[in-house]
C-alpha positions, 0 to 999 in steps of 0.5 A: 604586422606580425600579428596580422600575418600570424592570424592569416597563417592560422586561418589559412593553415588550421593547426592539428591536435598533434601540433597543439599537443607538441606545443604543450609538451615543449612548454612542459619541458620548460616547466611553464605554467600549464594553466596559462599557456600562450594559445596557438589557436582559438579552438577550445579543443586545441587549448585542452590538448595543449594543457593536458599534454603539458601537464602529462610532461610535468607529471612524468618529470616529477614522477621520474624524480621520485623513482630516481630517489627510490633507486638512489637512496632506497627511501622516500624520507627526503620527499617529506619536507614539503607538502606541495602538489609536486612533492606529493606526486614524487613521493607517491611514485617513489613509494610505488617503486619501493613496493616493486623492489620489495616484491623482487627481494621477497621473490614475489611476482612483479605483477602487483595484486594490491588494489593500487591506482594504475600509474602506481602499478606501472611504476612498481612493476618497472622497478621490480623487473629492473632488479630481476635476477638477470639484471642486478640493477647496477650499471656496467663498467663505463656506463652511466647509471640507468634513469627511468622515465615514466613514459618508458615505464608505460610503454614497457607495460602496455606494449610488453608483447610487441615493443621494439626500441621504444616503438609499440605494436598492438595485438590483433583486435587492438590499435595504437592510440594517438600517443603511439604507445597505448593500445585500445580496442577496435570496435568491429561492430561500429566499423562494420568489419565483423562477419555476422550473418543476417538475423545476428547482432554484433556485440563488441568484446575486448580484442574481438567481437561475437555474433548473437542471434536476434531472434530466439530459437523457439520451443524445442530448440536450443542455442549452441556455442557456435550460435546455431539452433539445434533440436532438443532430443526430448526422448534422450533428455527424458523431458517428454511426457509419454506414458509407460505403454507409449514410446517416445519418438523425437521430431524436429522441434518436438516429439511424438508418443507412439504405441509400442504395440501396432494394430492389425489390418481393420483396426485403428489405434487411438492416442492411448494405444488401444486398437479400435475396430474400423466400421468399413460399412460407414465409409463414403464409397462403401466396400460392397458392390451395388445390390449388396448389403454391408455387415461390419465384423471385428477387424473386417466386413462381409457383403450379402446380396439383398432382395428389394423390399420396400417399407411402409410409405414406399413402393417399387419403381416401375422397373422394380429396381428401387423403392420410391416414396408414396404420395399419401396426400394425392387425390381428394380422398387423401389419408387425412379425411379432408383435413390439410395433408403434407406429404413427407419422404416415406410418410405424410402429416395431417395438419389442422389450423393453428391451435389444433392438432390432428388425432390419428385415432379419432381422425379429427382436429383437437385443441392443443393445450399450449400451456401444458406442452410448453410450460414456462416458454409462452408466458412470463408469469401465468398461462391459461389455455383457451380453445385454439390458443392460450392467454397470459396473465400476471401475478399481483404487483405486475401488469401485462406488457404490450406484447401480451406475454411479458409482465411489467412492474405495476407502480402501486404508489400511484394509488397512494396506498400508504399513510405517509411515504411509499417506495415502489419495488419490483412487483410490490411496494414498501411503505415507510414513515417520516422521522418520529413515526413507525410503521404499524405492525397491524397492516404495514401501511399506517404510520404511528407516532413513536413515543420517544419518552417511553423508549428504553433510552427515553430517560437520557433524551432529556435532562429533566422531563420529556414530553411526547409530541406527534412525530417528535418530543419536547424537553422541559426544565424545572420552572425556576433556576434553569433554562433549556440549552441550545441543543433542546435537551440539556438544562443549563443553570441560570446564574441569578447573581450575574443576571442580577435577577436575585433579591439579595440586599446590599449587605448580603452576598449573592451566591449562585447555586444549581437551580437557584441562589443564596443570599449570604451574610457572614460576620466575624465573632468577637475578637476577630476582624475581616482580612483580605489575606486568603491563607489558608485558602480554599480552592473555591470562592472565599466569602470572608476570612476572620483573623484573631485581633485581641485587645491589649491585656486580653489574656483569654483572647491571646490564649485562644488557639483558634487563629482564624475563621473562614466561611466559603460556599459550594454548590453540588448536584445530586449525583445520578451515578455515584461510583467513587468519592468526589473531591470537592474542597482542597485546603492548602497549608502554607507550611512545607511538608519538609521543614529543617527543624525537628519541632515543626508542627504536624497538621491534622485535619478534622470535621467538627460539625455538619457531616450529614449522614457521614457523607463527607471525609477529609484526607491529607496528601502532599502536592508539590511539596505542600500539605493539602487537606482534601474534603471528599463526598463519600456517600450519595446525597439526594437534594435539596440538602444544605449543610455547614461543614465545620472543618478544623486545621490543627497544628500539633506540636509534640502531641499538643494542638498549638493553634488551629484554623476553622473553615466553615464550608456551606454546602448546597446540594441541588435536587437535580443532577444537572 
C-alpha cells in the first residue's frame, strides 16, 4: 500500500532537480555510497543530480579534513599511510593548503600563479588569507578553533567582491548558478537583452557583449572603435596616387586629383592639368548668328558675315537665301550620256551593268578587273578576270566547291596512285608501304623491298644466316646439330644424347656438344680402377675417375705419386666478342685452406699438356674456406677445335711433391658462337 501511495505521489507531484540534489547532499552527509543511492524518481536527470550532489558533499568533507590536518599539524605525513581514493583527495587539499601558508610566510601574493588545478588554487588562497597579518590564525580567547569547509572557501573566492554572511551576489553581466554561490556569465545575445542595431551582429563576452557590423564598410572607409564606418582621408594619410603637378582633394570614400593651375575662359583642362583650347565653332547650337561664319581662335572665336556662294553641284534657291542640290540626272540627255545615272547630294554617279565601271573621261563603261581590285577576297585560291565578271580556280590537290569560290580537298587516293598504301592529306596525298618495304626515292610512289639482311644490323638479325624475302627475311641454322628457335631468329643446339639420335655404341658414352655430339670411352690405366668417388670433383659432368689400386708387394706402384686419373669433357662456343678471360672449369680440393698443422701440404695447379696456342691458364683462389683451381680461357679460339687439357693437382710438402691427381679435360670448341 505504501509503495502505491509513493508512486501515486511521484506521478501527481513531479520532483524538482533541487529536491534531487538535496536528497543527495543529505545522504552524502551520512557517508552513504553515492553510486548506489535509493532513487526518489525514475528520471535519469534526477539520478545524476543525486549522485553528483552526494559526491560533492563527500569530497568537500574529505578535502576539509585534509585542510584541518595542514592547519593543525603543519604537515601532511599523517595522510601517507593509506592509498585509498579518499586519502589521496585529503592529501591533495592538505598540500595545497601548505602552499598557501608558505606563500603568506614568504610575503608573496595569495593569488597562486602556479599552474595547479582549480580546487587547489582555491584552497591555497583561503589558507594564505587566513594567516594574513590582520589575522594571526589563532583563535581568540573563549572561541573555538576555526575549521574551514571547502564550500566556504569556494564561496569566499567566487563571491569575493559581493559576499555577505555566506550569501553571494554577482557583478553586472553575471548571474548566480543553482548552487547560489557560483557566478556565471549572462549571454545577452542569446537572451535578446542586447542593444545592437540593424546590420550589426551581437557577440557575447565575459560579463558583457559587443556589436559588430555584419557588412564591411567598403573601399575608402574604415571601421572605428565605436563600430562606425568613417571615411579614410587618403590625402592626409598619403595613400593617394596624385602626381606632383596635381593636388589631392579628399571625397567621401575616395579622393580626386585636381590641377594646381586653373585654366582661363575658353580652355578646358585635361586629366594631366594641361589647358586645351575649346573650339566653340563645333558646338551644336553655334555661337554665331544666322548668316555668319564662325572662326575659332585660341581661347575664343570670331564671327564674320558671309555672302551666299554655292559650290559645284548646288545652286541658289529662288529667293537666293541658300544653296540647293542640282539634279544632274533629270531629263533624257543627262550627264551620263544615256547610261544609268544616280543623283547624289551635290553630285551624281553614272552606273553601268554588273562587272563594268563608267569612265568619266571616255564617257563609256569599261570592264572591272575584280581580281586586281579585290585580291584574295573573291576566290579562295586563284582568280581569273573575264569580261564583265571573274572566274575562280583551285591549285593542285583541290577542286572547286559548289559555291564557285572556295576549294575543297581532292581525295587523290580514290584513283589509287600508290603501289601499296595511300593516305590522303589536305591538298595532297602520301604513299606509304607495308612492313618490309620502303618508299622509292625516285618517284615517291613505288614500294621497294627492304633487304633486312643487308642492313647495318643485319648481322645481328639471325644467329647464323639471313635470307631476304619479299617484304621480310628468313633465318636458317647449320644443316646439322641445330634447330631454329621459336623466335625464328636464334639457333638452338639439338641434344642428340637426349633425343637418342646419336650413333654411340653401348660401351661408349654420348656427350652432347654445341652443334653435335661425341662418343667417349675412357679406360683406366694399369694399376688403377674406376671409382664412384668424385673427389677431387670438377664442376662439370665427370665421365670417369680412376684411383690407384696396387697389387701386394708392387713397390713401384706404391711409390708412384699419381693417386688418381680423371676424365671430363666440356663444350665451348667460338666467342664472338672476347673481352675478358672466361672461367670454364673449377677444381675444388677437399683440403681446407687453413690447417692446424705446420706441415700441411700446399696445393699447386699446373697445365701439363694440350694448351693449344697457350689459350688457357689456371689460377688458385679461396672459396668458402676451400682451395679452388680455376681453369680460364684467356685467348679466343676459332672452332672447330678439340683438345685434351691435361691438368695436375700437386700436393707439395717442404718443396717436394708428395702426391698428385691428374685431370684430363676434353675441350670441344664449336665453330659457331651460339
